[in-house]
C-alpha positions in Angstrom: 0.0 0.0 0.0 1.4 3.3 -1.0 -0.9 5.4 1.2 0.9 8.1 3.3 0.4 7.7 7.1 -0.8 11.3 7.4 -3.9 10.4 5.4 -5.0 8.2 8.2 -4.7 10.9 10.8 -6.1 13.7 8.7 -9.0 15.6 10.1 -11.0 17.7 7.7 -11.6 21.4 8.6 -14.9 22.1 10.3 -17.7 23.2 8.2 -18.1 26.9 8.7 -21.7 26.8 7.3 -22.9 24.7 10.2 -21.4 27.1 12.7 -22.9 30.1 11.0 -26.4 28.7 11.3 -25.9 28.0 15.0 -24.2 31.4 15.4 -27.4 33.1 14.2 -29.5 31.3 16.7 -26.9 32.1 19.5 -27.0 35.8 18.6 -30.8 35.8 18.6 -30.9 34.3 22.1 -28.0 36.6 23.3 -29.8 39.7 22.1 -33.1 38.7 23.8 -31.3 37.8 27.0 -28.0 39.8 27.3 -27.2 38.4 30.7 -27.2 34.8 29.5 -23.9 32.9 29.5 -23.0 30.0 27.4 -24.7 27.5 29.7 -28.1 29.2 29.6 -27.8 29.8 25.9 -27.1 26.1 25.4 -30.2 25.2 27.5 -32.3 27.7 25.4 -31.0 26.1 22.2 -31.9 22.6 23.5 -35.4 23.9 24.3 -35.7 24.9 20.7 -34.7 21.4 19.6 -31.1 22.1 18.6 -28.8 19.4 20.0 -25.5 21.1 20.7 -22.7 20.7 23.2 -22.0 23.5 25.7 -18.3 23.5 24.7 -19.2 24.3 21.1 -21.5 27.1 22.2 -18.7 28.5 24.4 -16.2 28.3 21.5 -18.6 30.0 19.0 -19.4 32.7 21.5 -15.7 33.3 22.4 -14.7 33.5 18.7 -17.4 36.0 17.9 -16.9 38.1 21.1 -20.5 37.7 22.4 -19.7 36.3 25.9 -21.4 38.2 28.7 -19.2 39.8 31.4 -19.6 38.8 35.0 -21.3 41.5 37.1 -20.0 41.7 40.6 -21.5 43.5 43.5 -19.7 46.9 44.0 -19.0 47.9 47.6 -18.9 51.7 48.1 -15.9 52.2 50.3 -15.3 56.0 50.2 -17.8 58.6 51.0 -16.5 62.0 49.9 -19.8 63.8 50.3 -19.7 64.6 54.0 -19.8 67.8 56.1 -16.6 67.1 58.0 -13.4 69.1 57.4 -11.3 68.1 54.3 -7.6 68.6 54.8 -5.2 69.4 52.0 -2.3 67.1 51.0 0.7 68.7 52.8 3.4 66.4 51.2 2.3 66.6 47.6 5.5 68.2 46.3 7.8 67.1 49.1 10.7 64.7 48.6 11.7 63.0 51.9 15.5 63.3 52.7 15.6 61.6 56.1 13.8 58.9 58.0 10.6 59.7 59.9 10.0 62.8 57.8 7.0 61.5 55.8 4.7 58.6 56.6 2.2 57.0 54.2 -0.9 55.3 55.5 -3.6 53.3 53.7 -6.5 51.2 54.6 -8.1 48.6 52.3 -10.2 45.5 52.5 -9.4 41.9 51.6 -12.2 39.8 50.2 -12.7 36.3 51.6 -15.1 33.6 50.4 -17.8 34.6 52.9 -16.9 38.1 54.1 -14.0 40.6 54.1 -11.5 42.1 56.5 -9.7 45.4 56.7 -6.0 45.9 56.3 -4.2 49.0 57.5 -0.6 49.8 56.5 1.8 52.6 57.7 5.0 53.0 55.7 8.0 55.3 56.0 8.3 57.6 52.9 12.0 57.3 52.5 12.9 53.7 53.4 9.5 52.2 52.4 9.6 50.1 55.5 6.6 49.3 57.6 6.0 50.6 61.0 6.5 47.8 63.5 4.0 47.9 66.4 5.3 46.6 69.7 
């Protein structure tokens, strides 16, 4: 037999016409329900009688940039609209030349699976070393 080995392993290119028909259906569902992800769209297509794998729906949506973005709950952390005194930045144009001249402080929160915790940091402006509490 004079058949090359590569012929046995050859996979033909996917038919783009099949994907375009499914793409039209996916776009129709995605425009009706913009918050649907690939799993919900797969379920909607199956309800319409189209038998398709969720991986293929994900691939088509990814290639055509119609995946929905995840909306996360936003926590407002800063309230600048208050009646208390607002102090100016006194070290805006100052370059520290010795230790203990300028200190930087910040507070942030760290998100955990069920809740969050606050983290406070105080750092020297020149050496960038943290303040060690006794």
